[in-house]
N, C-alpha and C positions, 0 to 999 in steps of 0.2 A: 304743193306748191312751194318753190325754195324760198327759205326765210329772206335769202339776199337778192329775192325778185325785184325788178326794177319796172316799173309800168314807164310805156313810151306816151310822146306824143304824137297825134294823127292829125295835123293840120291839113293835109288834102283831102281828108275824109270829111271834115268838118264843113270845109268851104263846099264841096259836094253836097252835102245837106243843106247846108244855108242857101245856097243857090235855089234849091228846090223849095226851100219856104218861102224866099222873097220872090218868087215867081206864083205862089199860090197866093201870099197877100197882095199882090198886085192884082189879080182874077177876083180874088173874094174879098168884097170890102168888109164883112161883119167878123172874118178873120183878121183883118187890117187893123179894124177898130179894136179887137181884142187884144192887140200887141200892143196898141198903144195904152190901153187901159191897164194892163199888167204892170207895164213901166211906171205909170204915173200913181197908181193906187197900189200897189203892192211892191214896187222896186225890184222886179224881176223881168227875166226877159221872155218871150212867148216859145223860144227854142229849148229852154229848159224844163217846160208841160207838156214837149210832146212825146205821146205814146208811140206812134207810127207814122209813117209818110207814105204814101199808097204814088206810084209813079210807073210810067210806061215799062212793058217788057223788055224794052230796048235798052234800058240805064242797068241791066244787069250787070253787064259785063265791065261798065265801068263802077259799080258796086265791088263787084272783084277785085277791081285792080287796086283799090284803096282800101282792102283788108276785109271787106264784109264775108259772111258766107251765110249758107242759108241752115236754118233751124228745121227741126222736127214738124211744125206747123208748116212750113215753106215760105216763111218770110227770112228777110235777111238780117244780120245782127251780126255786130264787131265783137270779137272775142278779146280783144285788147284795149278796148277802149269802152268809153260811157256814152253812148249815142243812142238815140233812139232809132228805134227797129223800121224797118224799109220793106212793104209788100209793094210788089211789081205783078203788072196784068190784070189788076181789078177793073171792073166794068167803069167805077169812078176812079178819077184821081183827087188827091188832096190830103188834109191834114187830119190828123185823130189827135186831140189835146186831152190828157189825162186829167181827171181830177178826182176826188174822194167820192163824191156824190153827185150824179147827173142832175138828180131831183134837186139838189140846192144849187146849181148851177142855173137852171131853168127859174126856178124861185127868185135869184137874184135878179134876173132880166125881165121876170113876169110875162114869159112866155110858155106857149103849150107846142111840145113836140113829143112824138112817137118813141118811147125808150124800148128798144129790143133786147130781150133776156129779161131773166124774173129777177125782182128785188132781191138783193143781197146773193146774187149769184155768182160765178168766179169770172164773168166777163159781158158787160153791155156796154150798147152803143146807142147813140142818139146824132141823127144828122139834121143838125142846127140850121144850117145854110146850103143850097145847091146853086151856085152860081157856073163861072166857068169852070170851078173845081169845086169839090166839096169841101166843108168843116164840119168835122164830128167833133163830139166830146165823149169819151167812154171811161168806165169805171171797171177796174180789175182786181181781181183777189187769187192771187196764187197761182195764175194759169199764163200763157203766150197763146193761148189759142187765138185766131182773129174772128171767130163766129161767136155771136151772142148764145150765150148758154142758158138753158131753162132747166132748173133742176127740182127734185121732186119735193113736194111742200113738206113731207117728214124729215128731210135734209136740212131744210131752209130752217126749220124749228129746232133741228138738233146745234146748228150755227147759232142762232138766238140765246139758245141755252148756254151752250159753250162760253159766249162774250159773257154773259151774266154771270157765270160761275169763276170766270178771270177776274171780271171786276170786282168779283164780293170775297175773292178770296182772302185766305190771312197772310198778311205781310209780312210775318216773323217766322216763320217754319219754313227752312229749304227744302226740308226731305218732302214736304206735304206739296211745297209749290212745283218740285221736279214730278212726282206722283202726278199732279192735276195735269202738266204738260204732257206725259205719256197719254192720260185718259183723252185729253181733247184730240191728241194726233189719232189715236185709235178709232175713236168716234167720228171725225170729218176729214180727216188727212191730215199728214204734217204740214203742207203748204199752207192751207186756209188755217189751221191752227197757229200757225208762222203769222200771219196777216193779222189775225184776231188780237195776238200778243201785243205787237208793237202798236197796232192802233189803242189799245188800251193803254200801255205803256205810256205811247204820247199824252193820253188824256190826264194821267197822273201826275207827270211832269208838268204841264200845261197849268195846272191847278196851282202849282207852287212856284211859278217864274212868270214875272210880270211881264218881261221881253216877248215870252211866248204869245202871252193872251193879248198884248198889242199888236202883233205882226199877225195872228191868226185871225183876228178881229180885220184886219184889213183884207186878207185873204178872202175870207169868208164872204165880204161886201161883194165879190165877183164871184161866190159859190165856186171857190177852188180848194178849199181844204189845204191840205198839207201834204198835197201830190207832189210837191217839188220837193220833197226830203232827200237827203243825200245818203246819211248814215246816222245811228241811234247809238249812244256812247254810253256804257254802264261802267260803273268802277264796282270792283269788286274784292274784299278781303282777300287774304291768301288763304283763308281757312276753306272758303266755299269758292275759289277760282277755279279749279278741276270740276266741280257740280255745275257749276253755271256754264261753262262750254258743254259738259253733260246733256244740260237743258237745251240749250238751243241746237246741238245737233239731233236731239228728240224731234225737234221742230223742222227738221230740214236742212240748217246750216251745215255748210262746210268751213273748214279751217282755211282761210286763205294765207296772205303773209304774215310772220310774226313781226312783230314792231317794237324796235328799241333805239334810243339814242346815244346809245355808248354807255360804258362800264360805269361811267360818275352818275348817269343820270338817276339810278335808284327805281326805275318802274320799267314797263314794258306792256305790250298790248297783245293780244290776237287779234287780228282782222278775221271776219266770217261773214259769208255770203251765202244769200239763198238767193240764186238768179231767176226762180220762178217768181217769185214775190217781190222781186227788184228791190232787196233790202240789204244792205250792209251793216255789220256790226263793228263797234270797235270797243273790245273789252280790255280797260285799264287796271293793273296790278302794281302792287311794290315787288320788286326784283331785287335780290343781289347780285353783283357781277358775273359770279360764276354762273348764275341760273340761266344766264341768256344763251347759253350753249345748249342745253336741254329742252325736250319738248313740253316747256312750262304749260301748255293749254290741257297735257293729259298727265301729268305727274303731281302726285300732292306735293304742296308747297309746307314745309313745317313753319311753326312759328316762330315769329324772331321775336326779341327783346327790344324791337325799335321800330318806328313806325316812319315811312316815308310818305308824301302829301297824297298818296292814293289809300293808303292804309289809315292814316290820320281821320281822313274824311269819312272812311267807314263807320270808323271807331265812334265819331262823333253825330253822324247821320243815320247809320245802320247801309247796308249793301243797297246798291241801284236797284236789284232785283226786289228788294224785300222793302223794308220801310221808307229808302231814301229816294226811290224811283231815280231816272236816267240823270246823268250828270248833266247832258246836253243832247241836244238834238243839232244837227248841220241840216241846214237845207240850201239850195242854190239861189241865189240874189245875185242882182247889180251889187258890187259891193259898195262902190263909192255913194252911190244913191241910199242904198238900204242905212249906210252910217248916218247921212244927213236925214233922211226922212224921220228916223227912229228918233234921233237927236231933239228933233221938232216936237216929238210926243213924249220928252221925258226919259227917253232910254239911251244911255252913255254905252259907248263902244271902249273896249280895252284896244292897245296898239295893235297890230297885227301881229301874227307871229310866223305867216308866210305871205309874200308881197313879190310874186313871180307873174311873168304875162300870162301864164297856164294855170296858176293857181294862187289865189289870194285868200285869206283865212284870218278872222279876227272871233273873239268873245264879247258879247255882250258884257256890261260890268254884271258881278255876281249877284245871286240874290243872297241878302243876309238871313239865315233861318237860327232860330231860336233853338239850342241845344238843351237835351234832357240832363237837370242836375244829376242823375244817376250815372249817366254816360261821364261826365266830368270828373266824378269822384273817385269812378273806377280809374279811369286814366291815372289820377293823382296816386292812389293807393298801389298801382303798380310802377310808380316812378317813370310814368311814359309822358307826362308833362312838368313842365315847374309852375309853381303856383301862380305866377304872373299870366301864364297863359292861360290856367284855369279860371282866372279872375275875369281876364278878356272874354273868353270863350261864355262866361255866367253871364257877362254883362252887356254883351255886344252882338252875342252869337257866333256863326262861323259861316263864311262863305259856303253857299249851296251850289245851285245849278246855274247854266247859262243857254241861251240859244246862240249859236253860231252862223257868222256870217260867213257863206263860201261863195266863191268866183270860180268856177272851170272854165280852160278853154281847149281846143285842140283834142278833146276827148279824153284829157289825162285822167285817169282812175286813180292814181295813188295817192299819197300822202306825203307830208313834209317832215322826213324823218330827223333832219337836222336840228332847226329852230323849235321844234314843239315841246322840247324839255324846257325853253325859257317861259312857255307859257304855264304850262305845268306848274313850276315854282309859284309863279305869279300867282296859282289857286288855291296853295297851301294854306291850310287856315292859320298856321301860324306866322306868315310874313304878309299876308293881303291886308290891305287897310281898312277897317272894318267900316268905312265910309263908303267904300263902292257897292 
């Protein structure tokens, strides 16, 4: 994809899908109740949890008119937007809501239903309620098939083993981490390995972020998990950036648009996507102005004698794929409602850095992490920080991670290239108020 690619808005397509959803909510009271529960209990809208909609065959021409195309499994998807898929001509019409684990969803409601597909397999489905239309919950792992999958016991055992190996890996060795990614991809397939890696990285990030713990608990009360995730952000040192991109390419991701906010910004990012996993990555790195014109995802970046926001964060905490964990997870919410509801629970929100009708974004206030004294002393010896900064890091720690509040509309799939540098500067350990 071209580096200057601009994602477009698709309001007509969204209106069509919202119309389907409204009709289904009117004819299935259980689905309508979930819609209300999600808003009040999790600050989210039902539309952002939908895996797919099932409609009449006669809707196919209308879907094509607003930009949908058929995929290899026969369902409709929109190549230029972030929308649920649409299945046409099935015996039952209705809504399939995506969750991390169907059994958690059923447990949260105290109900018994049959789950189709073997545990931990690529795609599972459960009919929750059938009135005039159907309401399903589904879980998927690296596939867009619409048929529940039953996988061999030996394969599922390898999946469990691979999950444990990624959880228990050393977070101090980049080469060993890349080698482990290769092994997982070879043993269970790149897409399933990618799904495992991101699931585990979310868990690790959550152990170090109170905002994540508060919001995840809210979503778990309804049995939803993090199925509303939008993208995962990893910060990288210049030393390891090419290797980080390589790691995710091993896991089936491809480079999407390159991202930078101007020559003065001092940083850039490579957006990567694995569409089969419904997963997007934002990989951040310090960049000099002349490096914005090169393929910085695949070229070695030489060491420099200064650090921007990203580089210093990695020096203080470690790279995201290693010791530090993700910088933030961005999930889809009702923007104003999440701000108010988290505030009631003692979690503050920073000022928005995107505030458009189609894209609203803000970080929760940063977690303050303790910094290892050896890291501080190393920076001092190399004259990369001042004594005053060293004292601040030793006494107050340094800003670590965030949860990002995101609201998308019109299927807009892109990011804010202009204002994001403002928030990056606010998360610089040298300038952020240590009380936040």
